[in-house]
Every structure is written in structure tokens, then in C-alpha cells.
Residue, then its C-alpha position, 0 to 999 in steps of 0.5 A: m304348236t302350229a306354225t304360221s307361214s310367214l318368216r319372222n326375224d329375231p326381234n332384237g335383230r340377231k341372226p336366228v340360231a339353227r335348232l332341231y325341230d320335231w314335226q308331224g303331218q300327213d302326206r299326199a295320201g293322207r298317212p301320218v308322217c313325222g320326223q325332225m328337221r334343223a332350221d333357224l325358225p319353225e316357219q322354215v321347217e313348215a315351208r319345206l314340208l309344204r313343198q314336199g306335199i305334207t299338210g296338217i303340219r304340227i311343229g315343236r322343239e326337240d325333246r333332247r331326252w331321247h338322246r340318252r336312250i341310244r345304247p352304244q351297241a345300237i350305234a355300232v350296229f348302225t355303223r356296220q349296216l351303213a358300211a355294208m349298204l355303202q359297199a353294196g352301192i346303195p346311196l347314202l340317203q337311201s341307206i339311212a332311210i332303210i336303217a331308220g325304217s328297220h327301227p320304227g318308233t325308236a330313238l335311233s330312228r328319230l336320230l337317223d331321220t335328223l341325220r337324213s334331214d341335215l344331209e338334205g340340207g347340204a351338211s357332210l356326213s361327218s358334220a351331221f354326226a358332230r351335231h350329236p356328240r352324245q352318240f358320235g364323239p370326236l373319234y367317230c367324227s374324225l374317222v368318218a371325215a377321213g373316210e369322206t376325204a379319202g373316198r373310202l367311207d365304207t371301209l372306214l365305217r367297217q373299221l369304226a364298227r369293229h372298234l366300237e364292238k371291241t371297245e364296248a365288249i371290253q367295257s361290258k366285261v369290266r362292268t360285269a367284273m365290277a358289278y358282281p361283287a357290288t351286287i353281292v354286297a348290296v344283297a348282303a346289306t339288304l339281308v342284314a338290314v331286314m334281319m335287324a329291322w324285323v327278326v332281331p326285334a322279335f327275339q328282343q321281346m322273347f328275351d325280355g320275357m325270359g329274364v336271364p342275363l344275355p351273352w355279349p354277342t347277343r347284347l351287341v346284336l340287339g344294341a346294333s338293332l336299336w341304334l339302326a332303328d333310331a338312326l336309319g333316317w338320318l343315316a339314309a339322309a347323310v348317305l344321300a347328301a354325301g352322294l350329291a355333294g361328292r357328285t357336285l365336287l367331282r363335276r366342278s373340280p378337275a383336280l379332285r377327278q384326277g386324284l380320285a381316278r389315280l386312286v382307283l387305278r392304285l386299288p389292289v384288285a380293281g386298279p389293275l383291271l381298269r388299267l388294262a381296260v384303258l390300255a386296250r382302249w387307248a391302243r385300239t383307238l390310236a391304231t384305228l385312227f392311224s390306219a385310217g390316215v389320220p395324222l398322228v398328232e391329230a389322232l392323239d388328240d382324239v385318243a385323249s378324248a376317248a381315253g376314259s380315264p383322266p390320268y391317261e387323258q392328261a398323259t396323252r395330251r402331253i404325248r401329243d405335244d411331245v410328238a408335235q415337237g418332233s419326238s417319237l411316239a415311243a420316247a414320249l410314251s417313255r416319259c409318261g412313267p408307269l402309265f404305259p408299261p414296257l410292252m406298249r413302249q416296245m410295240a411303239v418302237i417296232g411299229e415306228e421302225s417297221g412303218a407298221l405302227d397301226t398293226m403293232l398297236d392293234k396287236a398290243a390292244d389284242f394282248y391287253e383285251q386278252a389280259v382283261d379276259d384272263r383277269v376277269a375269269g380269275l377275279s370271278a373264280m377268286l371272289e366266289p368262295v370269298i363272298i360265300l365265306v363272308l356271307g356265311a360268317l355274317v348271317g351265321g354269326l347273327v343267327l348264332a348270336l340270337y340263339l345263344p341264350i336259347f342254347q344256354l337255357g337248354a344247357l341249364a335245363 
């Protein structure tokens, strides 16, 4: 829509709510420009742009779908670039403009234009980040706020970039370890479905013309093929309905999410790997916050939000309450039972006694990250022969069942 120049008030007399608006126009040289600006009304956006010499203005509400397209790796790279520019003495607004200009037409560029608009409107950097919780969580905003308060923004941004890179690396390894067997299972299921839908019916016609009794493995495969052809539509609908219902229940039931998360952590293969990854992220996050000067109780609150596991989030909030009441971190960890192993508790004891809690937590994070690497490597080496054996037995069993009648006829001949 095209905005008019008169400023309006809400017809019900309420104070307008600040929103984010997309805008397009032309600068003084006639070149097309675009960006985003936060304001109470679109007319305020137009007035500000006119004062900047921009004409032909078109303003619309922000399309928030672009938020989801920014990968965590891109946020980590932006954070490291911003830290390097601030360390080189480049002003904050100019640094953000330079980084935005190096990613023209991308979602990151639009996000940075929005941040620059908020900063020009008088917002602090941490509050500007806080307006985009999908990209900048509580941990990110807390560290930036600590850097602004202490006057060490470039240093804390470097620490934050390192934290983001290590966290994303460990999550990527876990995703890879989980995706590998899932992909193989999906390929195997697709292969079996194709054989059941097209290959087995062709053999059925051939067997009907032979007029001989079929062995039980062949009858079993033919029966499964007929059942799958009849029930495929209902089966797909049931799986889809169950998936949607489960997703809705998980969203609405915190108790169900807690129970499912605890069940996943108890799985024989995936559970220990996920537990190690959560412990690494937990220790790394707390170490980063504490080294930045964030008080321990406040840091634990941010760690709970970034834990990524409902049981660990709940346990961290209990630890925060215990620490707020005067307990040591090590004692609070001990009261959480098996969620935090002896190594983590021992590192906390040494760190609190030596006054180097952040260093010891960082060492614990390094240990758990290395444990994840070792377990992922061992899991891949173990799964490969098992998957090959299962796939060979499945496909070989189907082929053998289909060719048994032919073998029997050859033996009779």
C-alpha cells in the first residue's frame, strides 16, 4: 500500500503498537532502495524516509516468514564479522551496514537492515537483538547486554561466536549420526514398497499360470503384497493423522514432552549420545555466560532456556533456585541425580574452590564434545555392517521367496 503523509491515531483511542514495516523507494539519485523500519504507524515510516530524501515510497507490513530462512551458521558468521569490525574500530552502525551489504537480497541482509533501523531509533544493540527471538535467543541477548555494560562488546561477541560455532558443530554431528540410520531405513522401506507394489504382482500372474502349489514363504509375500495394495491409502492416512495428533499433543502437554524427552534419553543407542550433546551444550553455555560476568543465578536462567532438553531445562531451574538460596553449584548438581554425571559435579567443585568455574566448565564441555565425536565415529562403524546385513536379509529374503517356486519346478524337471 502507499502511505499518506498525515499521521493518524487509533480510532479506539488506544496507543499504536510499534511494528516492523517493509519499505521501497528511490534515493536522490533515482536508484531503487529498500529496507525495514520499526514504527507505530506506516505514516511515521514515510515521514522519516522523506526527511532522508527518499521518494516514491511504498510501505507494507513485514512478512515474517523470512525469519525462518536464516541458518544458525549465518548468525555465527555475522557475530564473528561484527566482533572483528568493532575490534578494528569501525562504528557499530557502519559495521552492520557493511555486513548487510556483503549479503545483498538475503534474509540476513533484511534482518540487519531492521537492526540498523532500530539502532538509529535509539535502541541498544541487545534490545534490538531481543526483538528477533528466532535468531537471537536469551543467551545471545544476555551476552550482548553484558558486553555493552562492561564496554567489552567486541570481546564478548568473539566469545559468543565461538560458542555458537561449537554448539552448532556438536548439533550437526548428532543430527548426522541420527540421520544416517533414518535415511537407510527410509531407503529400505521405499525399496520394499516398490517391490511389493510392482515386482510381486508380476510374479503373481506368472504363478497363477503355473498351476502348482506355492511354498509358504511365497504365499506370505504374495499375501503381504495384496494386503499392502488394499490398505495403502488407509495406512498413509492413519500415519498422517497420528503424526498430526502427536504434534498437537506435544505442543499442548508439557508433561507429555517431559515424558517423551526422558524416554529418548533412556534409549540404548541414541540416549547416551543425546545426553553427551546436552551436557556439552550445558557446560559450554554456562562457561560462556559466567566468563562474561553474568551472575551465576541469571546465567543459569539463560542456560535453562538454551538447554534443548526438557528434563535438563527443568533440572537447571531447580539448580538456579538452589543457588539463589545459597547452595553451591556442585551441591545443586548433586541433587539432580543421574542427569549430571560425577565428572560434571567434580569440575564444578574444583572450579568453585579455585575461583575458575568458567575454565573448568569449559574443560568439561571440551571433554563431552570429544566424547560425542568418539561415540558418533563408533556408532557409524557399528551401524554400517548391521544395516548392510539387515538390508541384504530383507531384499534377499523377498527375492528368494519369489524364486522358490521356479527352483522347485527346475528340481522336478
